[in-house]
C-alpha distance (Angstrom), angle and dihedral (degrees) to the residues before:
residue distance angle dihedral
M1 . . .
L2 3.80 . .
F3 3.79 123.7 .
N4 3.82 88.0 -137.3
S5 3.81 95.6 56.2
L6 3.80 133.7 97.0
V7 3.80 92.6 -124.4
F8 3.82 89.7 59.7
L9 3.80 91.0 55.9
V10 3.82 88.6 53.1
F11 3.81 89.5 46.5
I12 3.82 91.5 53.2
A13 3.80 92.3 45.5
V14 3.81 89.0 57.9
F15 3.82 97.3 38.5
F16 3.82 101.6 49.7
P17 3.84 97.5 58.8
L18 3.82 91.1 45.7
F19 3.81 91.2 49.1
F20 3.80 96.4 51.0
A21 3.81 93.4 40.6
T22 3.81 93.0 60.2
R23 3.79 138.0 60.0
G24 3.80 140.9 -160.2
L25 3.78 120.8 0.6
V26 3.81 91.6 -12.2
R27 3.81 88.6 64.6
I28 3.81 90.5 46.7
A29 3.82 90.0 49.9
I30 3.81 90.5 51.9
C31 3.82 89.4 51.1
L32 3.80 90.6 50.9
V33 3.80 95.0 48.0
A34 3.81 91.0 45.8
S35 3.80 90.8 49.1
Y36 3.80 92.3 51.8
V37 3.82 90.7 47.8
F38 3.80 89.6 48.9
Y39 3.82 92.6 52.1
G40 3.81 96.7 35.8
W41 3.80 90.4 55.3
W42 3.82 86.4 76.1
D43 3.82 96.6 45.7
W44 3.81 120.1 -23.6
R45 3.82 92.3 -159.0
F46 3.81 92.1 72.8
L47 3.79 91.8 58.9
S48 3.80 84.5 85.6
L49 3.82 89.9 66.0
I50 3.80 92.8 54.2
A51 3.80 89.8 45.3
L52 3.82 91.0 49.9
S53 3.82 93.3 49.9
T54 3.80 89.5 46.7
V55 3.82 95.7 50.5
V56 3.81 94.8 43.7
D57 3.81 96.5 47.3
Y58 3.80 92.8 42.2
T59 3.81 91.2 51.9
L60 3.80 94.4 43.8
G61 3.80 89.4 46.2
L62 3.80 91.6 57.5
A63 3.80 89.9 47.9
L64 3.82 91.7 48.2
D65 3.78 91.1 52.2
K66 3.82 93.2 52.7
E67 3.80 97.7 40.6
E68 3.81 117.2 92.0
R69 3.81 99.9 174.2
E70 3.79 108.5 97.9
R71 3.79 95.6 -147.3
R72 3.80 93.0 54.7
R73 3.79 91.6 43.9
K74 3.82 89.0 56.2
T75 3.81 89.3 49.3
L76 3.80 91.6 52.7
L77 3.80 91.9 48.1
T78 3.80 90.4 48.3
L79 3.81 90.2 52.4
S80 3.81 90.5 53.4
I81 3.80 93.7 47.9
V82 3.81 93.7 44.8
M83 3.80 92.1 49.5
N84 3.80 94.1 48.1
L85 3.78 96.2 42.8
G86 3.81 89.9 41.4
L87 3.80 91.6 59.4
L88 3.79 90.0 45.4
A89 3.83 91.5 49.3
V90 3.80 93.8 50.2
F91 3.79 98.5 45.1
K92 3.78 99.9 34.5
Y93 3.81 109.5 23.7
F94 3.82 109.3 24.4
N95 3.80 96.5 97.2
F96 3.81 91.4 38.3
F97 3.82 91.4 58.4
I98 3.80 92.6 42.9
D99 3.82 92.8 49.5
S100 3.81 91.9 45.9
F101 3.81 91.6 50.5
Q102 3.80 90.3 47.5
D103 3.81 90.6 52.9
A104 3.81 91.0 48.3
I105 3.81 96.3 51.9
S106 3.81 92.0 43.5
I107 3.83 86.6 71.8
F108 3.82 86.7 69.6
G109 3.80 92.7 49.6
I110 3.80 95.6 -99.2
T111 3.78 106.7 137.7
D112 3.81 102.3 161.9
S113 3.80 110.8 134.0
L114 3.79 116.2 -114.7
V115 3.77 126.7 -146.8
E116 3.78 110.5 -73.4
L117 3.78 126.9 -176.9
R118 3.77 124.8 -164.5
I119 3.77 97.5 -137.1
I120 3.81 121.6 -177.5
L121 3.80 111.5 -126.7
P122 3.82 108.8 -125.8
V123 3.80 110.0 -128.1
G124 3.80 113.1 -108.1
I125 3.81 96.6 5.8
S126 3.82 92.0 132.3
F127 3.80 91.4 53.0
Y128 3.80 101.4 47.6
T129 3.82 91.3 39.4
F130 3.80 91.3 58.1
Q131 3.80 89.6 44.2
T132 3.82 94.2 55.4
M133 3.81 91.8 42.0
S134 3.80 91.1 55.1
Y135 3.81 89.0 53.8
S136 3.81 92.6 54.8
I137 3.81 93.6 43.6
D138 3.80 92.9 49.2
L139 3.80 90.0 48.6
Y140 3.79 90.0 51.4
R141 3.80 90.1 49.9
R142 3.83 88.6 47.2
K143 3.81 91.3 -124.7
I144 3.81 94.8 129.6
E145 3.78 139.7 31.8
V146 3.78 119.1 -106.9
E147 3.80 116.8 -103.7
R148 3.81 107.1 -127.0
N149 3.79 97.1 180.0
F150 3.80 108.0 86.5
L151 3.80 93.8 -161.1
R152 3.79 91.6 55.8
F153 3.80 93.2 46.2
A154 3.82 92.6 48.2
T155 3.81 89.7 51.8
Y156 3.81 90.5 50.2
V157 3.81 90.1 55.4
A158 3.81 96.4 44.5
F159 3.83 104.9 29.7
F160 3.80 101.3 149.1
P161 3.85 103.5 -137.2
Q162 3.81 92.3 66.3
L163 3.79 101.6 18.7
V164 3.79 103.3 104.3
A165 3.83 104.8 29.0
G166 3.77 108.1 12.1
P167 2.89 153.9 -162.3
I168 3.82 91.2 -140.9
V169 3.80 98.9 -126.9
R170 3.78 113.7 -165.1
A171 3.77 124.2 -131.2
S172 3.81 92.0 -120.0
H173 3.80 88.2 61.8
L174 3.82 104.5 36.4
L175 3.82 107.8 30.1
P176 3.83 94.5 63.1
Q177 3.82 87.7 54.6
F178 3.82 90.3 54.6
R179 3.81 90.1 53.5
R180 3.79 92.6 68.7
D181 3.80 133.1 44.7
Q182 3.77 112.1 -102.1
P183 3.81 109.2 -137.4
F184 3.77 122.4 -138.2
V185 3.81 107.4 -98.2
W186 3.79 114.9 -173.7
N187 3.82 96.2 -152.3
A188 3.80 91.6 48.6
F189 3.81 89.9 48.4
L190 3.81 91.8 52.0
S191 3.80 92.2 44.1
G192 3.80 89.9 51.7
L193 3.80 91.6 46.6
G194 3.79 90.1 52.5
L195 3.80 90.3 51.9
V196 3.82 90.5 48.9
L197 3.82 90.3 53.1
V198 3.80 91.0 48.5
G199 3.82 88.5 50.9
Y200 3.80 92.5 50.9
F201 3.81 89.8 47.8
K202 3.79 91.1 53.0
K203 3.80 92.9 47.1
V204 3.81 109.1 36.8
V205 3.80 97.6 27.8
V206 3.82 107.2 33.5
A207 3.82 107.2 20.2
D208 3.81 96.8 38.6
S209 3.83 91.4 45.5
L210 3.80 90.7 53.7
A211 3.81 93.6 44.5
P212 3.86 98.3 80.7
V213 3.82 92.0 52.8
V214 3.81 91.4 47.1
D215 3.81 93.4 46.1
T216 3.81 91.2 50.8
A217 3.81 92.6 49.0
F218 3.80 97.0 47.5
G219 3.80 94.3 34.9
N220 3.81 93.7 61.9
P221 3.83 109.4 10.2
E222 3.81 92.9 162.3
A223 3.80 89.7 68.0
M224 3.82 95.1 49.0
T225 3.78 126.0 99.6
A226 3.80 117.9 -129.6
L227 3.80 91.6 -102.7
G228 3.80 92.5 45.5
M229 3.80 90.6 51.7
L230 3.80 92.0 46.8
I231 3.80 89.5 52.5
G232 3.81 89.7 49.1
V233 3.81 92.2 54.0
F234 3.81 92.3 43.4
F235 3.79 91.4 49.5
Y236 3.80 91.6 48.4
A237 3.80 90.8 56.6
F238 3.79 88.6 58.7
Q239 3.80 95.1 36.4
I240 3.80 93.9 58.6
Y241 3.80 91.5 41.4
C242 3.80 94.5 50.8
D243 3.81 92.6 40.2
F244 3.80 95.3 52.3
S245 3.80 100.5 32.1
G246 3.81 87.0 45.3
Y247 3.81 90.1 56.9
S248 3.81 90.0 46.7
D249 3.81 91.4 49.9
I250 3.81 91.1 51.7
A251 3.82 91.7 47.1
I252 3.81 94.1 46.3
G253 3.80 91.1 43.6
L254 3.82 93.5 50.8
A255 3.80 90.2 49.4
R256 3.81 90.9 48.9
M257 3.82 90.6 51.4
L258 3.81 87.4 54.9
G259 3.80 91.4 48.4
Y260 3.83 98.6 -102.2
D261 3.79 127.6 123.1
F262 3.82 119.9 -142.0
G263 3.80 97.2 172.6
L264 3.81 123.6 -135.0
N265 3.79 125.9 -44.2
F266 3.83 100.9 176.9
R267 3.79 130.4 27.2
T268 3.83 112.6 -178.5
P269 3.85 93.2 -65.4
Y270 3.81 96.4 -179.1
F271 3.81 89.3 65.1
S272 3.81 90.4 63.7
R273 3.80 117.4 129.4
S274 3.80 95.5 -159.2
F275 3.79 137.6 24.2
S276 3.79 92.4 -112.8
E277 3.80 87.9 53.7
F278 3.81 89.2 49.1
W279 3.80 90.1 58.7
Q280 3.79 90.1 48.2
R281 3.82 87.9 57.2
W282 3.84 104.2 34.1
H283 3.83 120.6 76.1
I284 3.78 88.6 -20.2
S285 3.81 95.3 -173.9
L286 3.83 92.0 57.3
S287 3.81 97.5 39.8
S288 3.81 91.5 49.2
W289 3.83 89.4 46.4
L290 3.81 91.2 53.3
R291 3.81 90.2 46.0
D292 3.81 96.3 49.4
Y293 3.80 100.9 37.4
L294 3.80 103.1 29.5
Y295 3.81 114.0 18.3
I296 3.82 95.7 42.0
S297 3.81 91.7 40.2
L298 3.82 88.8 55.4
G299 3.81 89.0 54.0
G300 3.79 101.5 -88.3
N301 3.79 110.5 -146.3
R302 3.80 94.8 -32.6
K303 3.80 100.1 97.1
G304 3.78 105.4 55.3
V305 3.78 137.6 -73.1
A306 3.81 98.6 -72.6
K307 3.80 94.0 51.2
T308 3.80 90.6 45.0
Y309 3.81 89.0 57.8
R310 3.78 90.5 45.6
N311 3.80 91.3 51.2
L312 3.80 91.9 48.0
M313 3.79 91.9 50.9
L314 3.81 95.1 45.8
T315 3.79 90.5 48.9
M316 3.79 93.3 51.4
L317 3.82 93.5 43.0
L318 3.80 90.9 53.4
G319 3.80 89.3 43.0
G320 3.79 88.1 55.9
L321 3.80 92.1 47.8
W322 3.82 89.8 49.2
H323 3.80 88.2 62.8
G324 3.77 95.4 57.7
A325 3.78 149.3 -24.0
S326 3.80 97.1 -99.2
W327 3.79 136.6 98.0
T328 3.80 89.1 -127.2
F329 3.83 88.6 66.4
V330 3.80 90.4 47.9
F331 3.81 89.9 50.9
W332 3.81 89.6 48.8
G333 3.80 87.3 55.3
W334 3.82 90.5 46.8
L335 3.79 91.0 53.5
H336 3.79 92.0 52.4
G337 3.79 89.5 46.4
M338 3.80 89.2 54.3
Y339 3.80 91.1 47.4
L340 3.81 90.7 54.9
I341 3.82 92.8 46.1
V342 3.80 94.3 47.9
Q343 3.79 89.4 47.0
R344 3.81 89.5 56.0
L345 3.81 91.5 45.7
I346 3.79 98.1 52.2
G347 3.81 104.2 15.7
E348 3.80 98.0 95.7
T349 3.81 94.0 43.1
Y350 3.80 91.1 48.1
A351 3.82 92.5 49.2
K352 3.81 91.5 51.5
G353 3.81 91.6 48.1
V354 3.80 91.8 51.2
E355 3.79 90.6 48.8
R356 3.82 93.1 50.3
A357 3.81 90.7 48.0
G358 3.79 90.5 54.7
I359 3.80 93.3 -132.0
P360 3.83 111.2 175.8
A361 3.80 115.4 -106.6
W362 3.81 94.3 -119.5
I363 3.82 91.9 55.6
K364 3.80 92.3 45.0
D365 3.81 92.2 49.3
G366 3.80 93.1 44.0
V367 3.81 93.0 51.8
A368 3.81 90.8 46.0
M369 3.82 92.6 50.9
L370 3.79 92.3 47.9
T371 3.81 92.0 48.0
V372 3.80 93.5 50.1
F373 3.81 91.2 46.4
L374 3.82 94.5 49.6
F375 3.80 94.1 48.9
T376 3.80 89.8 45.1
C377 3.82 88.4 54.1
L378 3.81 89.1 51.2
A379 3.80 89.0 55.9
W380 3.82 90.8 46.1
V381 3.83 88.6 61.5
F382 3.81 89.9 67.6
F383 3.80 92.6 39.5
R384 3.82 92.0 55.7
S385 3.80 99.0 37.9
P386 3.82 116.7 91.4
D387 3.82 90.9 -140.4
F388 3.80 142.8 0.5
A389 3.82 92.6 -97.6
T390 3.81 90.7 60.8
A391 3.80 92.1 45.3
M392 3.81 92.0 51.6
T393 3.81 90.9 48.1
V394 3.80 89.6 52.6
L395 3.81 91.8 50.8
T396 3.82 92.0 44.2
Q397 3.80 91.6 52.7
I398 3.80 90.9 50.4
G399 3.79 94.1 42.3
G400 3.80 92.2 51.9
M401 3.81 89.1 64.3
E402 3.80 89.5 -156.2
N403 3.77 119.9 156.9
L404 3.78 105.3 4.0
S405 3.79 91.5 174.9
F406 3.80 116.3 125.8
A407 3.80 88.0 -146.1
A408 3.83 89.1 72.3
V409 3.81 93.7 51.6
T410 3.81 114.6 108.9
N411 3.81 124.5 -137.0
K412 3.81 91.7 28.8
V413 3.80 94.3 171.8
L414 3.80 92.1 52.5
V415 3.80 90.7 45.1
L416 3.81 93.1 51.7
K417 3.81 90.4 45.5
G418 3.80 88.6 51.0
F419 3.80 93.6 52.3
V420 3.81 90.9 49.2
L421 3.82 92.0 50.4
I422 3.82 92.5 47.0
S423 3.81 89.1 50.5
V424 3.81 90.7 51.7
L425 3.81 89.7 48.1
L426 3.81 92.8 50.8
V427 3.80 92.3 48.2
G428 3.80 88.4 52.0
E429 3.79 91.1 49.6
V430 3.80 92.3 49.5
L431 3.80 88.3 53.4
A432 3.80 89.5 47.0
L433 3.82 89.0 57.4
R434 3.80 86.1 64.7
T435 3.80 89.6 62.2
P436 3.83 99.7 166.0
M437 3.81 92.1 52.2
T438 3.81 92.6 46.0
E439 3.80 92.6 48.8
Q440 3.79 91.6 48.5
V441 3.80 91.5 52.7
L442 3.81 95.0 45.6
A443 3.79 91.0 46.9
Q444 3.79 87.7 70.8
P445 3.84 109.3 87.8
A446 3.81 94.3 -139.2
W447 3.81 93.9 54.1
R448 3.79 91.0 43.7
V449 3.80 90.8 55.4
V450 3.81 90.3 48.2
G451 3.81 91.1 49.8
F452 3.80 94.1 47.8
A453 3.80 91.9 46.3
A454 3.81 92.1 49.6
L455 3.81 91.5 50.9
L456 3.81 92.7 47.3
W457 3.80 92.6 49.5
A458 3.81 91.4 47.1
I459 3.80 91.5 49.5
A460 3.83 92.5 46.6
L461 3.81 96.2 45.2
L462 3.81 102.0 34.8
G463 3.78 104.3 24.0
N464 3.78 125.9 113.7
F465 3.81 108.4 -135.1
T466 3.79 100.0 -179.2
G467 3.81 89.5 117.4
G468 3.80 96.6 -112.1
Q469 3.79 112.3 -177.0
F470 3.77 122.0 -114.7
I471 3.81 111.7 -100.3
Y472 3.80 94.4 -126.1
F473 3.80 92.4 58.4
Q474 3.81 86.1 85.7
F475 3.80 91.2 60.7
C-alpha cells in the first residue's frame, strides 16, 4: 500500500478511530493487524517472511536473555544474523552473485549458464531485516531488555509507518513506547499532521515533478546536451532527497500523530560542510546503524590510521550493496568511502590553510557546501544509472561541455517548474535551520492554519497523483 494512494487514505480513516478508541494489548493488536494489512496489500505471500523473521528473532531473543555462557550466546546471535542475512541474500542478492560469478568465469572462456532464479524482491526487506538484527545484537550486548510479549515484538517488527522504507527504528527506542498507552495529545497530532503534509509536498509536488526530466536524461543520455544532462543530474539529487525524506516525514508524522516518536531521519543534508557531516544528516537511521553495528564492530578508529580507512571503506561498500544488487551501488559506496578517507587525509591541513589565509567563515562554509554537493551529485550519477555504460555516457556528455544553451534543453516548462520548486524547498530548509523561530511561528494557531492551507493548496494544484512508487521501495 502506497502512502500516496487513495486506498491508504481510506486505510487511515478506519485505523485512527480504532487506535484511539482502544487501550493496552488490544491497541497493539490493532496496530499489528493493520500493519499486516498494509504490507499484504502489495503481496500477501511475503507476510510469511516478516512472520518468520519475527518468530525466529523473538525466540532467539528469549534464549539470549536466559543464557549466561558466552560461547552459547555468540552461537545464538550468529543464528539470528545468519537467518536474517540469509533471507536477504536469497531474495535480494542471489541473482546478483550468480551473474557476477558468470561474468568472472567467462574471462576464462567458460560460458555455461548457471542456475538463475527470477526472484521478486519483497518490499522493505532490507529495512525490517536490519531492524530485527539490531534487536538481537543489542540483546547480546545487554544494552536492552528482552521483549517477552510476542504481540508487542511482532508489532515492533511490522509497524506500518516505517515498515517498507524506514526509518530503521531501534528496539531500544520504540519498544518502550509500545509498553505504555500513548495518550492523544492535540499539539503532537497537529505537529505530526504538519510533517505529513510536508512529506506529501516533497513527494508528490517536488520529487514527482522532477521525475520526468530525470527519466528523460538518464533514459537516453546520448541525446542530451551538456546542459540538459547537468540539469538531469542536479534534478535527481533533489528528486531522491525529496522522495525519500518525504516518505520519512510522512512515516515520522504518522507515528507522532499516534503518540510515537521515531526520531529524525534527514536534517538538511545538502547544507553539509563535510562528507562526514553529510552522513550525519542523510538517512540518519541507516548511517547510524552502519556506524554502530558495522564500523565500530570492525574496530572503528581505535586500531590505527590504516585500519580506520579500511573500516570506513568496508562500511561504505556494504552500505552501497545494501541499497541494491548492482555494482553501480557498490561503486557509489566506494566513492563515498574515498570521500571520507580523503577528507581525513587533508581535512586538518586544509582547515589550517584557510585559517592562515583569513578567509571569512561564510565564504569557507559556502565553498565547503558546494564542494560536498557537487561530489555527492557525481556519486548520484552511478546510483541512478542502471549500469556503468550509462553512467559513463552521462559523464561524457557533461564533460564534453557541448551546447550549453538553454534553448536546446527539452521539456523547458518542466525544467523551469523544477527550478522554482527546488528554490521553494531550499528557502523552506533555510527557515528550518532557524528551528526556534520556526517553532515559535508555527505554535501560533493562525500561522499554523496558513501553513497547512498553503501546503494543501500546493499539493492539490501542483501534485502528481499518478501513484508513482517511492524510490526506496526497491531497496
